[in-house]
N, C-alpha and C positions, 0 to 999 in steps of 0.2 A: 479970426480963426474960429474954426467950428469946435464943438465939444469933442468930436472924433479925433481932432488933431492933438487934443490934450489927454485923451484917455490912454492908459497903458495898453500895450499890446495884448491881445487875447481878451480884453474886456468888451470888445464889440463884436457883435454878430456881423455877418457879411452885409446885413441891411444897413449897418451904421448905427443901430440901436443898441443900447446896452442889453446884455443877456440878463434875463430875470434870474434872480438868486432866490433859492428857497432856504429858509431858515428851519431846519429840521427840529431845532430845539423848541420852536414855537408850535409846530404841527404834530409832533410825536408826544406821546404821554411821557412822564419823567422815566418810567420804567423802560418803555421802548427806546427813548433817547440814550439811556445807559447802555443798552445792548448795541445800538446803533454806533455809539462812540467806540466801544470795544471792537466792532467790526472795522471801523475806520483805522483804528490803530493797527490791527492786524494787516489791512490792506496797505498802510503806509509802510510797515516793515517788509512785506513781500515786494513792493514796488521798489524800495531802496535796495533790497538784496538782488533783484533782477535788473536794476538799472532802467526801469521803465516808469512812465508817468502812472500815478495812482489810478486815474480813470481807466487805464488800460487793463487793470485787474477787474474792478467793478466800479460803476459810477455811484455817486451818492444816492441817486434815486433807486439804483438796484439794491443797495444796501439797506435803505429804508424799506423796501418792498420785502426783502427777506425777513425783516423784524416784524412788520405789520401783518404779513401773511403766515408767519410761523413756519417758515420753510424748514423741513427736516429731512428731505431726501434729495438724491440726485435728480430723480424725475421731477420733483417740484421745482427745483432750482433751474432745470433746463426749460421749464415753461416760462421763465421770465423773460420780459422783452429785451431783446438784444443780447441774450445769453446763449451762446452756442455750445456745442458738445465739447469743443476743445477747452473752453474755460471751465466747464463743469468737471472734465477730467482732470485739469491741472489744479484747480483751487477748491473744489467742493469739499474735500476731506477737512481742510483746515477751517473753512468757513462753517460748515455744518458743526464741527466740533465746538468751535467758539460759541455758536448759537445755543448749543445744548448746554455748555458749561455756564453760560449767562442765565439760562432759564433755570437750571438747577440752583444756582446761587440765589436768584430771586425768589424761588420757591422756598428755600431755607430761610430766607429773610422775613418771610410772611408769617 
């Protein structure tokens, strides 16, 4: 049997190779990872409320980009790779608010 036959569904790309996983805790600063984790929690709640997969709200890469590029407006958010106007209109208020609150909290802690 091949490795592909033993792998759980969804762990393999169409090529038969395992998808590369990014550990954002390793590549983001501790401060950025804290904000990223808050965005993931928000995304999880929205996805559960809407009955959709979390990646349908925003991907992990998109969340990390929001943090590292200090996104603070709809215009900036809409410039993200794979982020269309519909997602901006539907989710920007919640995510931009979360980003702002996290930044304020970090600023107060410094």
